[in-house]
C-alpha positions as CSV (number, residue, x, y, z in Angstrom):
1,M,0.2,0.3,0.3
2,A,1.5,3.1,-0.7
3,K,2.6,5.8,1.7
4,R,0.5,9.0,2.1
5,V,2.3,12.3,2.4
6,L,0.8,15.7,3.0
7,V,2.7,18.8,1.4
8,T,1.4,22.2,2.7
9,G,2.1,25.3,0.7
10,A,1.6,23.2,-2.2
11,G,0.6,26.1,-4.6
12,G,4.0,27.9,-3.8
13,F,7.2,27.7,-6.2
14,I,8.8,24.7,-4.2
15,G,5.5,23.2,-3.2
16,G,4.6,22.1,-6.8
17,F,8.1,20.7,-7.3
18,I,7.8,18.3,-3.8
19,V,4.3,17.3,-5.0
20,A,5.6,16.5,-8.3
21,E,8.6,14.5,-6.7
22,A,6.0,12.5,-4.3
23,L,3.9,11.7,-7.3
24,R,6.8,10.3,-9.1
25,R,7.7,8.2,-6.4
26,G,4.6,6.7,-6.2
27,Y,3.2,8.5,-3.0
28,E,-0.5,9.0,-2.2
29,T,-0.3,12.8,-2.3
30,W,-1.9,15.2,-0.5
31,A,-1.6,18.7,-1.3
32,A,-2.9,21.2,1.4
33,V,-4.3,24.8,-0.3
34,R,-6.3,27.5,0.2
35,A,-9.4,28.4,-1.6
36,T,-7.8,31.2,-3.2
37,T,-4.2,29.1,-4.3
38,S,-3.4,29.1,-7.6
39,R,-3.3,25.6,-9.0
40,Q,-1.5,26.0,-11.9
41,F,1.1,23.6,-11.4
42,L,-1.2,21.0,-9.6
43,Q,-2.8,19.5,-12.3
44,D,-2.1,16.3,-11.9
45,E,-5.4,14.2,-11.5
46,R,-3.5,12.1,-8.9
47,I,-3.2,15.1,-6.3
48,N,-5.8,15.0,-3.5
49,F,-6.5,18.5,-2.4
50,I,-7.4,19.7,1.1
51,E,-8.3,23.2,2.2
52,L,-6.8,24.0,5.9
53,D,-7.6,26.7,8.2
54,Y,-4.2,27.4,9.8
55,S,-5.4,30.6,11.5
56,D,-7.9,28.6,13.6
57,G,-6.8,25.9,16.0
58,E,-10.2,24.2,16.5
59,T,-11.1,24.6,13.0
60,L,-7.8,23.1,11.7
61,C,-8.1,20.3,13.9
62,S,-11.4,19.3,13.0
63,Q,-10.4,19.4,9.4
64,I,-7.4,17.2,10.1
65,T,-9.6,14.7,12.3
66,E,-12.2,14.5,9.4
67,A,-9.3,13.9,6.8
68,V,-7.6,10.8,8.7
69,G,-11.3,9.5,9.4
70,K,-12.1,9.7,5.6
71,M,-8.4,8.4,4.8
72,G,-8.8,5.4,7.4
73,G,-5.5,6.6,8.5
74,R,-2.9,9.1,9.3
75,W,-0.3,11.0,7.0
76,D,3.0,8.6,7.2
77,Y,4.9,12.0,6.2
78,V,4.0,15.5,6.7
79,V,6.4,18.5,4.5
80,H,5.4,21.7,5.8
81,N,6.6,24.0,3.0
82,L,4.3,27.0,3.8
83,G,5.7,30.2,4.3
84,A,6.4,33.7,3.7
85,T,9.4,35.6,2.6
86,K,7.9,38.9,1.9
87,C,6.0,40.6,5.0
88,V,5.3,44.4,6.0
89,N,6.0,43.5,9.3
90,F,7.3,41.0,11.6
91,L,3.5,40.0,13.0
92,D,2.8,38.5,9.3
93,F,6.2,36.6,9.5
94,N,5.4,35.2,12.9
95,R,1.7,34.6,12.1
96,V,2.6,32.8,8.7
97,N,6.0,31.4,9.7
98,Y,5.6,30.4,13.2
99,E,1.9,30.4,14.6
100,Y,0.6,28.8,11.4
101,M,3.1,25.6,11.9
102,R,2.5,25.6,15.5
103,A,-1.5,25.2,15.1
104,L,-0.8,22.4,12.4
105,V,1.5,20.7,14.6
106,D,-0.7,21.1,17.5
107,A,-3.8,19.5,15.3
108,L,-1.7,16.6,14.3
109,R,-0.8,15.8,17.7
110,A,-4.3,16.1,19.1
111,A,-6.2,14.2,16.2
112,D,-3.7,11.4,17.3
113,A,-1.9,11.9,13.7
114,T,1.4,12.2,14.2
115,P,3.4,11.3,11.1
116,D,6.7,9.0,11.2
117,A,8.3,12.3,9.8
118,F,7.6,16.1,10.0
119,L,9.9,17.9,7.5
120,L,10.2,21.9,8.0
121,M,11.2,23.5,5.1
122,S,13.4,26.2,7.3
123,S,16.0,28.4,5.7
124,L,19.8,29.3,5.8
125,S,19.0,32.7,6.7
126,V,18.4,31.4,10.5
127,M,22.2,31.4,10.8
128,G,22.5,35.3,10.5
129,L,25.9,36.6,9.6
130,G,28.8,34.2,9.3
131,D,32.4,34.6,9.0
132,E,33.2,37.4,6.4
133,K,36.9,37.2,6.9
134,G,37.8,33.6,6.4
135,Y,34.4,32.4,4.9
136,T,34.2,29.3,7.1
137,P,31.3,27.6,6.0
138,F,28.2,27.7,8.1
139,N,27.6,24.1,9.9
140,T,24.6,23.1,12.1
141,R,26.9,23.2,14.7
142,M,26.7,27.1,14.7
143,I,24.8,29.0,16.9
144,A,21.9,30.1,14.8
145,L,21.9,33.9,15.0
146,P,19.4,35.5,12.5
147,D,19.4,39.3,11.7
148,T,16.3,39.3,9.7
149,R,12.5,39.3,10.7
150,Y,11.9,36.2,8.2
151,G,15.2,34.3,10.0
152,V,13.8,35.2,13.4
153,S,10.3,33.7,12.3
154,K,11.7,30.6,10.9
155,L,13.7,30.1,14.0
156,K,11.1,30.4,16.3
157,A,9.3,27.6,14.3
158,E,12.3,25.5,14.5
159,T,12.5,25.5,18.5
160,Y,9.2,25.1,18.9
161,L,9.6,21.6,17.1
162,Q,12.8,20.9,19.3
163,S,10.8,21.6,22.4
164,L,8.2,18.7,21.7
165,S,9.7,15.3,23.3
166,G,9.9,12.9,20.6
167,F,8.6,14.7,17.9
168,P,9.9,13.3,14.7
169,Y,10.6,16.5,13.0
170,I,13.4,16.8,10.2
171,I,14.8,20.7,9.7
172,F,16.0,21.5,6.3
173,R,17.6,25.1,6.5
174,A,17.8,25.7,2.4
175,T,20.2,28.3,1.0
176,G,19.1,29.9,-2.4
177,V,16.5,27.5,-4.3
178,Y,16.0,28.4,-8.1
179,G,14.5,26.7,-10.8
180,P,11.4,26.9,-12.9
181,H,8.4,29.2,-12.1
182,E,10.5,31.1,-9.2
183,R,10.6,34.9,-9.7
184,D,13.4,36.2,-7.7
185,Y,16.4,34.5,-9.3
186,Y,14.0,35.2,-12.8
187,M,14.5,38.9,-12.6
188,M,18.3,38.5,-12.3
189,M,18.3,36.5,-15.2
190,R,15.9,39.1,-17.3
191,C,18.1,41.9,-16.3
192,I,21.4,39.8,-17.8
193,K,19.6,39.2,-20.8
194,Y,19.1,42.9,-21.0
195,G,22.7,43.4,-20.5
196,F,23.2,44.2,-16.9
197,D,23.9,42.3,-14.0
198,F,23.1,44.2,-10.4
199,S,25.1,43.1,-7.6
200,V,25.8,44.9,-4.0
201,G,28.7,46.0,-2.2
202,F,32.8,45.6,-3.0
203,K,33.6,43.0,-1.1
204,K,33.9,39.6,-2.0
205,Q,30.8,37.5,-1.8
206,V,30.3,33.7,-1.6
207,L,27.0,32.7,-2.9
208,T,25.3,28.8,-2.8
209,F,22.6,27.8,-4.6
210,I,20.2,24.5,-4.7
211,Y,18.4,23.6,-7.7
212,V,14.4,23.4,-6.8
213,K,14.5,19.4,-8.3
214,D,17.5,18.6,-6.1
215,L,15.7,20.0,-3.3
216,A,12.7,17.9,-3.6
217,C,14.5,14.9,-4.0
218,A,16.4,15.8,-0.6
219,V,12.8,16.2,1.3
220,F,12.2,12.6,0.3
221,D,15.5,11.0,0.7
222,A,15.5,12.3,4.0
223,I,12.0,11.1,5.4
224,E,12.6,7.9,4.2
225,S,15.9,7.7,6.1
226,E,15.8,6.2,9.7
227,N,18.9,8.5,10.6
228,T,17.3,11.9,10.4
229,R,15.1,12.3,13.0
230,R,15.3,15.1,15.3
231,K,18.2,16.8,13.2
232,T,18.8,19.8,11.3
233,Y,20.4,19.8,8.1
234,L,22.0,22.8,5.6
235,I,21.0,22.1,2.3
236,A,22.9,23.2,-0.9
237,E,25.2,22.0,-3.9
238,P,28.0,21.4,-2.5
239,R,30.2,24.3,-3.8
240,S,30.0,27.9,-4.0
241,Y,30.1,30.8,-6.8
242,T,31.0,34.3,-7.3
243,Q,28.4,36.7,-8.5
244,K,30.7,37.0,-11.7
245,E,30.3,33.0,-12.2
246,F,26.7,33.4,-11.4
247,R,26.7,36.0,-14.2
248,T,28.8,34.0,-16.6
249,I,26.9,30.8,-16.3
250,V,23.4,32.8,-16.9
251,A,25.0,34.3,-19.8
252,K,26.1,31.5,-21.2
253,A,22.7,29.8,-21.0
254,L,20.9,32.9,-22.7
255,G,23.4,33.2,-25.3
256,K,24.3,36.6,-24.2
257,R,28.1,37.5,-24.7
258,L,28.1,41.1,-23.4
259,V,27.0,41.9,-19.8
260,L,27.9,44.7,-17.7
261,P,28.4,44.4,-14.1
262,V,26.9,47.2,-12.2
263,C,27.7,47.3,-8.4
264,C,25.5,49.3,-6.0
265,P,27.4,50.7,-3.0
266,L,26.0,49.2,0.3
267,W,24.6,52.7,1.8
268,I,23.1,53.5,-1.4
269,L,21.0,50.1,-1.1
270,Y,20.3,50.6,2.8
271,A,18.6,53.9,1.6
272,V,16.5,52.6,-1.0
273,S,15.5,49.6,1.4
274,A,14.4,51.5,3.8
275,I,12.3,54.2,1.9
276,A,10.6,51.3,0.4
277,G,10.0,49.6,3.6
278,T,8.6,52.6,5.1
279,I,6.5,53.2,2.0
280,S,5.1,49.6,2.4
281,K,3.9,50.0,5.8
282,F,1.4,52.6,4.8
283,T,0.5,50.7,1.5
284,L,0.2,47.6,3.7
285,K,2.1,45.6,0.6
286,P,5.1,43.9,1.0
287,S,8.1,45.4,-1.0
288,T,10.6,43.6,-2.5
289,L,13.1,45.6,-1.1
290,N,12.9,46.1,2.5
291,R,15.6,46.4,5.6
292,D,15.1,42.8,5.7
293,K,16.3,42.3,1.9
294,Y,18.9,44.6,2.5
295,R,20.5,42.5,5.4
296,I,20.2,39.4,3.2
297,M,21.8,41.2,0.2
298,R,24.7,42.3,1.9
299,Q,26.2,39.2,3.5
300,R,29.3,38.0,2.1
301,N,29.4,34.5,3.0
302,W,26.7,32.2,2.2
303,A,28.9,28.5,2.5
304,C,27.5,26.0,3.7
305,D,28.8,22.7,5.1
306,T,26.5,19.8,3.9
307,S,28.2,16.8,5.1
308,D,25.6,15.9,7.8
309,A,23.2,15.4,4.9
310,V,25.4,13.1,2.9
311,R,26.3,11.2,5.6
312,D,22.7,10.4,7.1
313,F,20.4,10.3,4.1
314,G,22.9,10.4,0.8
315,F,22.2,14.0,-0.1
316,S,23.9,14.4,-3.4
317,P,22.5,17.3,-5.7
318,Q,22.4,16.0,-9.3
319,Y,22.2,19.7,-10.7
320,T,25.4,21.9,-10.9
321,L,24.4,25.6,-10.8
322,E,25.4,25.6,-14.7
323,K,23.1,22.5,-15.7
324,G,20.4,24.0,-13.5
325,V,20.3,27.5,-14.7
326,A,20.5,26.3,-18.5
327,E,16.9,24.1,-17.5
328,A,15.5,27.2,-15.9
329,V,15.9,29.4,-18.6
330,E,14.8,27.2,-21.0
331,W,11.3,26.6,-19.3
332,Y,11.3,30.7,-18.7
333,R,11.8,30.5,-22.7
334,Q,9.1,28.0,-23.4
335,A,6.7,29.8,-20.5
336,G,7.5,33.1,-22.5
337,W,9.0,34.9,-19.7
338,L,12.5,35.1,-21.4
């Protein structure tokens, strides 16, 4: 009998690929969505949809209990991919990234539906600033000291899971995720297409990436392993890149011969981010540039030590940045984005 998996945040960029990987592996796949969630990339007829209300604990518990009753059993695995990366204020980050996750975990426990593994999609941003002199890679033994509201909300979610005795959590702290359907790196690629590559700060920056299909595979490799419970993993391609290397790889995929690098001083970025963030408070609409984004963009060292993931579940990304960018660019072209 096929095992069941519930994927929250299924309508998002990463969620759609996690659902696709679950189907590829033969899982009975459940996609948690809202009534307003786009199902553009959730067209497979094998997907079972469930609408969950994370804002009301009693309602959520009833929804979980009803679903478990109809299925005749619990989900074997839950992949909690729901999250917000852009918000007007900390309360919104806290509500979506922490409170919603806590409500889901509490509902699962109350319904006697604790899964064999509960994987939380966290972020490398929980680590905060790293070593920007010797560029020592982040590892899971370092103390997490987030310097963004987003990172703090994710760390709160992690801490709650760790506080539950015996709860079978797995935490993924993923680095920059890119691939088809994604929009932030797409905007950078689009700029390169038009001959410009914008970067910030003049000090050396070390970047890391993970292709979305590699991340989705890692999710299931981790939950299927017996060695991963109550552990945290850094997830990234095992090498780092400079901005110049990223630019060169994207330009090659686009067939662009000449790209002008434009470097913005950090003080200008800070000023623009502060103004944009202030405006968003009045409009109540999240801004792409804000103080959180400034802190992320100014960070010079995103290198990761992924040896724990290699040891415990054989983590081995199949996509180099060059291969992943080429595939993503081709999808953007076919979709009419580029």
